SESESE-958267 format. One record per residue (C-alpha): chain; residue number from 1; z, y, x. Coordinates in pm, whole numbers, plus 50000, padded with zeros to 5 digits. Layout:
BEGIN
{atom 'A'; NUM; {Z; Y; X}};
...
This chain:
BEGIN
{atom 'A'; 1; {70245; 12409; 27569}};
{atom 'A'; 2; {70230; 12038; 27637}};
{atom 'A'; 3; {70499; 11940; 27887}};
{atom 'A'; 4; {70260; 11681; 28030}};
{atom 'A'; 5; {70024; 11947; 28165}};
{atom 'A'; 6; {70073; 12041; 28530}};
{atom 'A'; 7; {69945; 12392; 28601}};
{atom 'A'; 8; {69733; 12407; 28915}};
{atom 'A'; 9; {69803; 12739; 29091}};
{atom 'A'; 10; {69524; 12860; 29320}};
{atom 'A'; 11; {69646; 13066; 29615}};
{atom 'A'; 12; {69530; 13178; 29954}};
{atom 'A'; 13; {69679; 12960; 30226}};
{atom 'A'; 14; {69848; 13240; 30423}};
{atom 'A'; 15; {70231; 13230; 30435}};
{atom 'A'; 16; {70261; 13548; 30228}};
{atom 'A'; 17; {70021; 13426; 29959}};
{atom 'A'; 18; {70196; 13088; 29940}};
{atom 'A'; 19; {70531; 13264; 29898}};
{atom 'A'; 20; {70385; 13464; 29608}};
{atom 'A'; 21; {70246; 13151; 29444}};
{atom 'A'; 22; {70578; 12971; 29486}};
{atom 'A'; 23; {70746; 13263; 29310}};
{atom 'A'; 24; {70505; 13223; 29017}};
{atom 'A'; 25; {70575; 12848; 29017}};
{atom 'A'; 26; {70948; 12923; 28987}};
{atom 'A'; 27; {70880; 13154; 28691}};
{atom 'A'; 28; {70678; 12881; 28522}};
{atom 'A'; 29; {70959; 12635; 28587}};
{atom 'A'; 30; {71189; 12873; 28401}};
{atom 'A'; 31; {70967; 12817; 28097}};
{atom 'A'; 32; {70986; 12441; 28145}};
{atom 'A'; 33; {70634; 12422; 28288}};
{atom 'A'; 34; {70549; 12208; 28591}};
{atom 'A'; 35; {70298; 12329; 28848}};
{atom 'A'; 36; {70141; 12250; 29182}};
{atom 'A'; 37; {69974; 12470; 29444}};
{atom 'A'; 38; {69605; 12453; 29527}};
{atom 'A'; 39; {69577; 12621; 29868}};
{atom 'A'; 40; {69243; 12784; 29949}};
{atom 'A'; 41; {69142; 12932; 30284}};
{atom 'A'; 42; {68916; 13219; 30183}};
{atom 'A'; 43; {68629; 13376; 30375}};
{atom 'A'; 44; {68848; 13681; 30432}};
{atom 'A'; 45; {69115; 13464; 30595}};
{atom 'A'; 46; {68865; 13283; 30819}};
{atom 'A'; 47; {68678; 13594; 30933}};
{atom 'A'; 48; {68856; 13814; 31188}};
{atom 'A'; 49; {68582; 14078; 31212}};
{atom 'A'; 50; {68501; 14379; 30998}};
{atom 'A'; 51; {68552; 14291; 30630}};
{atom 'A'; 52; {68251; 14501; 30530}};
{atom 'A'; 53; {68029; 14231; 30684}};
{atom 'A'; 54; {68165; 13991; 30421}};
{atom 'A'; 55; {68119; 14232; 30133}};
{atom 'A'; 56; {68465; 14385; 30158}};
{atom 'A'; 57; {68799; 14282; 30016}};
{atom 'A'; 58; {68640; 14064; 29752}};
{atom 'A'; 59; {68624; 13811; 30034}};
{atom 'A'; 60; {68991; 13734; 29963}};
{atom 'A'; 61; {68947; 13649; 29595}};
{atom 'A'; 62; {68599; 13501; 29541}};
{atom 'A'; 63; {68698; 13143; 29630}};
{atom 'A'; 64; {69000; 13158; 29399}};
{atom 'A'; 65; {68778; 13278; 29116}};
{atom 'A'; 66; {68536; 12994; 29188}};
{atom 'A'; 67; {68821; 12742; 29176}};
{atom 'A'; 68; {68911; 12864; 28826}};
{atom 'A'; 69; {68553; 12858; 28702}};
{atom 'A'; 70; {68496; 12509; 28845}};
{atom 'A'; 71; {68817; 12384; 28676}};
{atom 'A'; 72; {68969; 12303; 29016}};
{atom 'A'; 73; {69266; 12527; 28930}};
{atom 'A'; 74; {69417; 12679; 28616}};
{atom 'A'; 75; {69588; 12995; 28739}};
{atom 'A'; 76; {69508; 13220; 29036}};
{atom 'A'; 77; {69766; 13442; 29203}};
{atom 'A'; 78; {69620; 13759; 29355}};
{atom 'A'; 79; {69746; 14068; 29532}};
{atom 'A'; 80; {69596; 14334; 29309}};
{atom 'A'; 81; {69510; 14550; 29610}};
{atom 'A'; 82; {69268; 14279; 29726}};
{atom 'A'; 83; {69061; 14289; 29406}};
{atom 'A'; 84; {68769; 14537; 29423}};
{atom 'A'; 85; {68781; 14812; 29162}};
{atom 'A'; 86; {68407; 14853; 29126}};
{atom 'A'; 87; {68328; 14489; 29044}};
{atom 'A'; 88; {68411; 14347; 28699}};
{atom 'A'; 89; {68627; 14038; 28664}};
{atom 'A'; 90; {68385; 13740; 28667}};
{atom 'A'; 91; {68255; 13635; 28327}};
{atom 'A'; 92; {68483; 13371; 28180}};
{atom 'A'; 93; {68798; 13491; 28359}};
{atom 'A'; 94; {69073; 13733; 28258}};
{atom 'A'; 95; {69389; 13888; 28399}};
{atom 'A'; 96; {69678; 13734; 28207}};
{atom 'A'; 97; {69981; 13914; 28350}};
{atom 'A'; 98; {70113; 14163; 28604}};
{atom 'A'; 99; {70445; 14078; 28768}};
{atom 'A'; 100; {70705; 14354; 28823}};
{atom 'A'; 101; {70592; 14575; 29107}};
{atom 'A'; 102; {70745; 14537; 29453}};
{atom 'A'; 103; {70808; 14813; 29708}};
{atom 'A'; 104; {70483; 15004; 29774}};
{atom 'A'; 105; {70583; 15163; 30105}};
{atom 'A'; 106; {70430; 15085; 30442}};
{atom 'A'; 107; {70654; 15024; 30741}};
{atom 'A'; 108; {70610; 15039; 31115}};
{atom 'A'; 109; {70739; 14791; 31368}};
{atom 'A'; 110; {70758; 14907; 31730}};
{atom 'A'; 111; {70840; 14702; 32035}};
{atom 'A'; 112; {71071; 14978; 32162}};
{atom 'A'; 113; {71244; 15052; 31830}};
{atom 'A'; 114; {71137; 15418; 31844}};
{atom 'A'; 115; {71002; 15598; 31533}};
{atom 'A'; 116; {70641; 15722; 31528}};
{atom 'A'; 117; {70727; 16085; 31603}};
{atom 'A'; 118; {70897; 15986; 31931}};
{atom 'A'; 119; {70617; 15766; 32065}};
{atom 'A'; 120; {70417; 15903; 32360}};
{atom 'A'; 121; {70052; 16009; 32328}};
{atom 'A'; 122; {69809; 15720; 32343}};
{atom 'A'; 123; {70050; 15465; 32197}};
{atom 'A'; 124; {69838; 15200; 32022}};
{atom 'A'; 125; {69892; 15123; 31653}};
{atom 'A'; 126; {69735; 14802; 31527}};
{atom 'A'; 127; {69564; 14817; 31188}};
{atom 'A'; 128; {69222; 14744; 31040}};
{atom 'A'; 129; {69301; 14933; 30720}};
{atom 'A'; 130; {69084; 15245; 30698}};
{atom 'A'; 131; {69341; 15394; 30457}};
{atom 'A'; 132; {69624; 15352; 30705}};
{atom 'A'; 133; {69413; 15464; 31001}};
{atom 'A'; 134; {69302; 15787; 30831}};
{atom 'A'; 135; {69658; 15883; 30735}};
{atom 'A'; 136; {69792; 15795; 31080}};
{atom 'A'; 137; {69528; 16014; 31242}};
{atom 'A'; 138; {69611; 16295; 31000}};
{atom 'A'; 139; {69989; 16294; 31048}};
{atom 'A'; 140; {70019; 16144; 31398}};
{atom 'A'; 141; {69705; 16244; 31590}};
{atom 'A'; 142; {69875; 16165; 31923}};
{atom 'A'; 143; {69858; 15792; 31843}};
{atom 'A'; 144; {69563; 15561; 31911}};
{atom 'A'; 145; {69449; 15325; 31635}};
{atom 'A'; 146; {69336; 14979; 31744}};
{atom 'A'; 147; {69168; 14727; 31507}};
{atom 'A'; 148; {69396; 14435; 31423}};
{atom 'A'; 149; {69346; 14179; 31145}};
{atom 'A'; 150; {69522; 13860; 31042}};
{atom 'A'; 151; {69824; 13769; 30832}};
{atom 'A'; 152; {70160; 13934; 30899}};
{atom 'A'; 153; {70288; 13659; 31127}};
{atom 'A'; 154; {69968; 13666; 31332}};
{atom 'A'; 155; {69990; 14041; 31371}};
{atom 'A'; 156; {70357; 14021; 31469}};
{atom 'A'; 157; {70259; 13774; 31741}};
{atom 'A'; 158; {69995; 14017; 31871}};
{atom 'A'; 159; {70262; 14286; 31887}};
{atom 'A'; 160; {70489; 14060; 32091}};
{atom 'A'; 161; {70199; 13979; 32326}};
{atom 'A'; 162; {70153; 14350; 32395}};
{atom 'A'; 163; {69806; 14372; 32240}};
{atom 'A'; 164; {69937; 14675; 32048}};
{atom 'A'; 165; {70252; 14887; 32078}};
{atom 'A'; 166; {70304; 14940; 31705}};
{atom 'A'; 167; {70234; 14734; 31396}};
{atom 'A'; 168; {70203; 14877; 31045}};
{atom 'A'; 169; {70255; 14649; 30745}};
{atom 'A'; 170; {70355; 14658; 30380}};
{atom 'A'; 171; {70731; 14649; 30321}};
{atom 'A'; 172; {70683; 14402; 30033}};
{atom 'A'; 173; {70479; 14167; 30252}};
{atom 'A'; 174; {70740; 14167; 30527}};
{atom 'A'; 175; {71005; 14076; 30270}};
{atom 'A'; 176; {70793; 13791; 30132}};
{atom 'A'; 177; {70768; 13623; 30473}};
{atom 'A'; 178; {71129; 13697; 30573}};
{atom 'A'; 179; {71042; 13953; 30843}};
{atom 'A'; 180; {71200; 14261; 30686}};
{atom 'A'; 181; {71455; 14276; 30969}};
{atom 'A'; 182; {71171; 14376; 31202}};
{atom 'A'; 183; {71114; 14711; 31027}};
{atom 'A'; 184; {71165; 15008; 31259}};
{atom 'A'; 185; {71081; 15282; 31010}};
{atom 'A'; 186; {70970; 15301; 30647}};
{atom 'A'; 187; {70703; 15567; 30595}};
{atom 'A'; 188; {70736; 15829; 30321}};
{atom 'A'; 189; {70466; 15828; 30054}};
{atom 'A'; 190; {70357; 16181; 30150}};
{atom 'A'; 191; {70274; 16042; 30496}};
{atom 'A'; 192; {70131; 15705; 30392}};
{atom 'A'; 193; {70015; 15685; 30030}};
{atom 'A'; 194; {69960; 15318; 29937}};
{atom 'A'; 195; {69639; 15142; 29833}};
{atom 'A'; 196; {69547; 15092; 29470}};
{atom 'A'; 197; {69756; 14806; 29330}};
{atom 'A'; 198; {70007; 14799; 29616}};
{atom 'A'; 199; {70297; 14563; 29557}};
{atom 'A'; 200; {70143; 14414; 29240}};
{atom 'A'; 201; {70088; 14042; 29192}};
{atom 'A'; 202; {69837; 13974; 28915}};
{atom 'A'; 203; {69772; 13644; 28741}};
{atom 'A'; 204; {69423; 13532; 28646}};
{atom 'A'; 205; {69305; 13241; 28431}};
{atom 'A'; 206; {69007; 13129; 28229}};
{atom 'A'; 207; {68948; 13349; 27927}};
{atom 'A'; 208; {68950; 13052; 27691}};
{atom 'A'; 209; {69280; 12908; 27818}};
{atom 'A'; 210; {69508; 13020; 27534}};
{atom 'A'; 211; {69814; 12850; 27681}};
{atom 'A'; 212; {69793; 13034; 28015}};
{atom 'A'; 213; {69705; 13364; 27849}};
{atom 'A'; 214; {70026; 13328; 27648}};
{atom 'A'; 215; {70232; 13231; 27954}};
{atom 'A'; 216; {70086; 13522; 28150}};
{atom 'A'; 217; {70181; 13760; 27870}};
{atom 'A'; 218; {70539; 13630; 27891}};
{atom 'A'; 219; {70547; 13708; 28263}};
{atom 'A'; 220; {70375; 14046; 28223}};
{atom 'A'; 221; {70570; 14362; 28310}};
{atom 'A'; 222; {70440; 14642; 28081}};
{atom 'A'; 223; {70534; 14928; 28317}};
{atom 'A'; 224; {70352; 14765; 28609}};
{atom 'A'; 225; {70054; 14684; 28385}};
{atom 'A'; 226; {70022; 15052; 28282}};
{atom 'A'; 227; {70043; 15192; 28635}};
{atom 'A'; 228; {69797; 14930; 28762}};
{atom 'A'; 229; {69550; 15019; 28486}};
{atom 'A'; 230; {69571; 15388; 28577}};
{atom 'A'; 231; {69519; 15326; 28948}};
{atom 'A'; 232; {69228; 15087; 28901}};
{atom 'A'; 233; {69057; 15325; 28657}};
{atom 'A'; 234; {69071; 15592; 28930}};
{atom 'A'; 235; {68925; 15349; 29182}};
{atom 'A'; 236; {68649; 15251; 28940}};
{atom 'A'; 237; {68564; 15617; 28881}};
{atom 'A'; 238; {68533; 15677; 29255}};
{atom 'A'; 239; {68313; 15368; 29314}};
{atom 'A'; 240; {68438; 15340; 29669}};
{atom 'A'; 241; {68326; 15067; 29908}};
{atom 'A'; 242; {68540; 14855; 30142}};
{atom 'A'; 243; {68532; 15119; 30417}};
{atom 'A'; 244; {68648; 15400; 30186}};
{atom 'A'; 245; {68994; 15537; 30276}};
{atom 'A'; 246; {69122; 15571; 29918}};
{atom 'A'; 247; {69491; 15578; 29823}};
{atom 'A'; 248; {69663; 15609; 29489}};
{atom 'A'; 249; {69997; 15551; 29323}};
{atom 'A'; 250; {70103; 15579; 28960}};
{atom 'A'; 251; {70461; 15604; 28836}};
{atom 'A'; 252; {70643; 15663; 28510}};
{atom 'A'; 253; {70881; 15960; 28519}};
{atom 'A'; 254; {71214; 16002; 28339}};
{atom 'A'; 255; {71042; 16153; 28033}};
{atom 'A'; 256; {70807; 15855; 27997}};
{atom 'A'; 257; {70500; 16040; 28125}};
{atom 'A'; 258; {70261; 15853; 28351}};
{atom 'A'; 259; {70184; 16032; 28678}};
{atom 'A'; 260; {69901; 15941; 28915}};
{atom 'A'; 261; {69853; 16074; 29267}};
{atom 'A'; 262; {69519; 16000; 29433}};
{atom 'A'; 263; {69373; 16082; 29774}};
{atom 'A'; 264; {69039; 16029; 29949}};
{atom 'A'; 265; {69000; 16069; 30326}};
{atom 'A'; 266; {68728; 16059; 30585}};
{atom 'A'; 267; {68770; 15799; 30859}};
{atom 'A'; 268; {68937; 16023; 31116}};
{atom 'A'; 269; {69172; 16193; 30870}};
{atom 'A'; 270; {69042; 16543; 30941}};
{atom 'A'; 271; {68914; 16588; 30584}};
{atom 'A'; 272; {69092; 16475; 30271}};
{atom 'A'; 273; {69105; 16541; 29899}};
{atom 'A'; 274; {69414; 16532; 29682}};
{atom 'A'; 275; {69466; 16516; 29304}};
{atom 'A'; 276; {69776; 16457; 29095}};
{atom 'A'; 277; {69799; 16464; 28715}};
{atom 'A'; 278; {70007; 16321; 28433}};
{atom 'A'; 279; {69913; 16150; 28109}};
{atom 'A'; 280; {70055; 15955; 27820}};
{atom 'A'; 281; {70157; 15592; 27881}};
{atom 'A'; 282; {69951; 15477; 27582}};
{atom 'A'; 283; {69624; 15550; 27767}};
{atom 'A'; 284; {69668; 15486; 28140}};
{atom 'A'; 285; {69296; 15441; 28199}};
{atom 'A'; 286; {69223; 15790; 28068}};
{atom 'A'; 287; {69461; 15929; 28331}};
{atom 'A'; 288; {69296; 15723; 28603}};
{atom 'A'; 289; {68947; 15841; 28514}};
{atom 'A'; 290; {69072; 16202; 28493}};
{atom 'A'; 291; {69221; 16188; 28846}};
{atom 'A'; 292; {68905; 16017; 28973}};
{atom 'A'; 293; {68691; 16288; 28810}};
{atom 'A'; 294; {68904; 16558; 28973}};
{atom 'A'; 295; {68853; 16400; 29316}};
{atom 'A'; 296; {68479; 16373; 29251}};
{atom 'A'; 297; {68474; 16741; 29148}};
{atom 'A'; 298; {68633; 16823; 29484}};
{atom 'A'; 299; {68358; 16636; 29671}};
{atom 'A'; 300; {68479; 16275; 29694}};
{atom 'A'; 301; {68129; 16133; 29641}};
{atom 'A'; 302; {67994; 16301; 29954}};
{atom 'A'; 303; {68302; 16203; 30153}};
{atom 'A'; 304; {68276; 15837; 30048}};
{atom 'A'; 305; {67898; 15813; 30089}};
{atom 'A'; 306; {67913; 15959; 30441}};
{atom 'A'; 307; {68109; 15655; 30561}};
{atom 'A'; 308; {67893; 15358; 30673}};
{atom 'A'; 309; {67945; 15030; 30490}};
């Protein structure tokens, strides 16, 4: 790569997204490549209402994709969980690398320091994630879920103001903005299964940019790439919308087998479907489609379609 080229990194302007982009910039620097950040405030960041009114989570990535296609940036840094699974990558763009996966757990932060099981009935938990809300209602029906959007620092401020009693956030995100010391309790995966692509930072560039495709491949973590492919294949099979409480997590066990656990819930957590299977690491997408097909066989289509969007 020419040392005179400065890579323009497109990122959302939130503190967490900027931290992720700065991490990518440091990786590029390790290859002797200079870069600069192109900060974009997306529609999803500006809008504090229901994301479904903006077409769902794609609201967080569309502007970054446009910046690449308009040659206003060279490399986009995305949280994989924000990229819809039922919409193809825009023509002319390609994923170039998946960074090593961070912690996928969710954590709670309470103003009193008490764990969820000790909180009194009616305690308000702030979240606008339908996945989190459904699992909270399933395992902690004594709690009250209250819609709360915004970046982590904004939500922490709302907690301090007393708007909610409890905040739920991704462990990895709290670490990225230096707020991990606020964690009261880390939730087990059997209580709070993560979203598809949790903890995965994915790099995207123009399909004809050979230099960035090669750099992305150098930063790619094969184990993360495989598990992400399996999870996103499951999501694609389910064809869920932005209000679908879908969770899934793939891992590689000690024998090298790929295991994928998927769940689909209704909004209040009273009905849910569960599927877990293993496959060979050479074909992660086959495993993802198999788990998705199992959930559909159990009735996932009716469960998903019954939820307004």
